[in-house]
C-alpha positions in Angstrom: -23.4 184.0 17.3 -27.0 183.5 16.1 -29.3 186.1 14.5 -32.9 185.8 13.5 -34.3 188.1 11.1 -33.0 191.6 11.8 -30.4 190.1 14.2 -28.7 188.5 11.3 -26.7 191.7 10.3 -25.5 192.0 13.9 -24.4 188.3 13.9 -22.6 188.9 10.7 -20.9 192.0 11.8 -19.6 190.1 14.9 -18.2 187.5 12.5 -16.5 190.1 10.4 -15.1 192.2 13.4 -14.3 189.5 15.8 -13.0 186.4 14.0 -10.8 185.7 16.8 -13.8 185.5 19.3 -16.7 184.3 17.1 -16.0 180.7 15.7 -19.1 180.7 13.6 -22.4 182.6 12.7 -25.9 181.3 12.3 -28.6 183.3 10.6 -32.3 182.4 10.4 -34.1 184.2 7.9 -31.8 187.2 8.0 -32.2 190.6 6.4 -29.9 191.3 3.5 -28.0 194.4 2.9 -29.9 197.4 1.1 -26.9 199.5 0.3 -23.5 199.0 -1.0 -21.9 196.2 -3.3 -23.9 193.5 -1.6 -27.4 195.1 -1.9 -30.4 193.3 -3.1 -33.8 194.8 -3.4 -37.5 193.7 -2.9 -39.2 192.4 0.1 -40.8 194.4 3.0 -37.5 195.9 4.0 -37.8 198.0 0.8 -40.6 199.9 2.6 -38.2 200.9 5.4 -35.7 202.0 2.6 -38.3 204.5 1.3 -39.4 205.6 4.7 -36.0 205.9 6.3 -35.8 209.7 6.3 -39.1 209.8 8.1 -38.2 207.1 10.5 -34.9 208.8 11.2 -36.6 212.0 12.4 -39.7 210.6 13.9 -38.4 207.4 15.6 -38.7 208.5 19.1 -42.2 210.0 18.9 -43.4 207.0 16.8 -41.8 204.8 19.6 -43.8 206.5 22.2 -47.0 206.2 20.2 -46.3 202.4 19.6 -45.7 201.8 23.3 -48.9 203.7 24.2 -50.9 201.7 21.7 -49.4 198.3 23.0 -50.4 199.2 26.6 -53.8 200.2 25.5 -54.5 196.9 23.7 -52.5 194.7 26.3 -55.7 193.1 27.7 -56.5 191.9 24.1 -52.9 190.9 23.2 -53.6 187.1 23.1 -56.6 187.6 20.8 -54.7 190.0 18.7 -51.8 187.5 18.3 -54.4 184.7 17.3 -55.8 187.1 14.6 -52.2 187.9 13.3 -51.6 184.1 13.1 -54.7 183.5 11.3 -53.6 185.4 8.3 -49.9 184.1 8.2 -48.5 181.4 6.0 -49.1 177.9 7.5 -45.6 177.4 8.8 -45.9 180.6 11.0 -49.5 179.8 11.8 -48.5 176.3 13.2 -45.6 177.8 15.2 -47.7 180.6 16.8 -50.5 177.9 17.7 -47.8 176.2 20.0 -48.5 177.6 23.6 -44.7 177.9 24.5 -44.0 180.1 21.3 -47.3 182.1 21.6 -46.3 182.8 25.5 -42.7 183.8 24.2 -44.1 186.3 21.5 -46.7 187.7 23.9 -43.9 188.3 26.6 -41.6 189.8 24.0 -44.3 192.2 22.8 -45.6 193.1 26.2 -42.7 193.1 28.4 -40.0 194.1 25.9 -41.8 197.3 25.1 -42.5 198.4 28.7 -40.6 201.5 28.3 -40.5 202.3 24.6 -40.6 200.6 21.2 -38.2 202.9 19.6 -35.5 200.3 19.3 -37.1 198.1 16.5 -37.5 201.5 14.5 -34.0 202.2 15.1 -33.2 198.8 13.7 -35.3 199.5 10.5 -33.2 202.7 10.0 -29.9 201.0 10.5 -30.9 198.2 7.9 -31.3 200.8 5.3 -27.7 202.1 5.7 -24.5 200.7 4.7 -23.6 198.1 7.4 -20.0 199.2 7.6 -18.7 196.0 6.4 -19.0 193.9 3.1 -20.1 190.1 3.1 -16.8 189.3 1.7 -15.2 190.5 5.2 -17.0 187.7 7.1 -14.3 185.0 7.2 -15.8 182.7 9.8 -18.1 179.8 8.8 -21.8 180.9 8.3 -24.7 178.7 8.4 -27.9 180.2 7.1 -31.4 178.7 7.4 -34.3 180.4 5.4 -37.8 179.3 4.8 -38.6 179.0 1.2 -42.1 180.6 1.8 -40.8 183.5 3.9 -43.1 186.4 3.2 -41.2 188.9 5.2 -37.6 188.5 4.2 -37.7 186.8 0.7 -35.9 183.6 0.2 -33.9 185.0 -2.6 -32.4 187.4 -0.1 -30.9 184.5 1.7 -29.6 182.8 -1.5 -28.1 186.3 -2.6 -26.3 186.8 0.7 -25.2 183.3 1.1 -23.6 183.4 -2.5 -21.5 186.5 -1.4 -20.2 185.2 1.9 -16.8 183.5 1.6 -17.7 180.4 3.8 -21.4 179.8 4.0 -24.0 177.1 3.6 -27.7 177.6 2.9 -30.2 175.3 4.5 -33.8 175.6 3.1 -36.7 175.1 5.6 -39.1 173.5 3.2 -42.5 175.1 3.3 -41.8 177.5 6.2 -42.0 181.2 6.4 -40.3 183.7 8.4 -40.5 182.2 11.8 -39.4 178.7 10.6 -36.0 178.8 12.1 -37.5 179.0 15.6 -39.1 175.6 15.1 -35.7 174.0 14.4 -33.7 175.7 17.3 -32.2 172.5 18.5 -30.6 171.5 15.2 -29.3 175.1 14.6 -27.8 175.1 18.1 -26.3 171.6 17.5 -24.9 172.7 14.1 -23.3 175.9 15.5 -21.9 174.0 18.6 -20.1 171.8 16.1 -18.5 174.8 14.4 -17.3 176.0 18.0 -15.6 172.5 18.6 -13.6 172.6 15.3 
């Protein structure tokens, strides 16, 4: 299982709950717990913690509003992504300048939100709750990659989480930010496939 950013908790949950079927977990710049014994503070996710009550009740109308906004700006999506990339750290800026990654992000934004964008809002609410397992419950090997210049999920969140996992290693992606793991996808897949063959 591999999880990027907010996909990290889901991959770790699979490792905790299905150790007979999941031979290893890879996490790229993953979100850390905000509740319970494994919690760590700071970072952008703390804004979601503060807004969780509002998000819980307004998730569906907010999702509809976001979907409408995305449809409205669809003709300008490429230029909008370029503007976003221009204010990002150098690692993310370089990644988003690659045509294949830009196309992937635009496809995800425009086609992934065809019906409603309430799913990412639901994820934010879930991240602010107890995950239903502790990091110590993840018995399978975990390989964690984190950019040391991550401006969305702080690098120390990755360090904190890896320290609390029983069988985990942290690989620092030097000078990279939140999307750095996508730039090393082949190495990540190779590492995880080696866990599957053990």
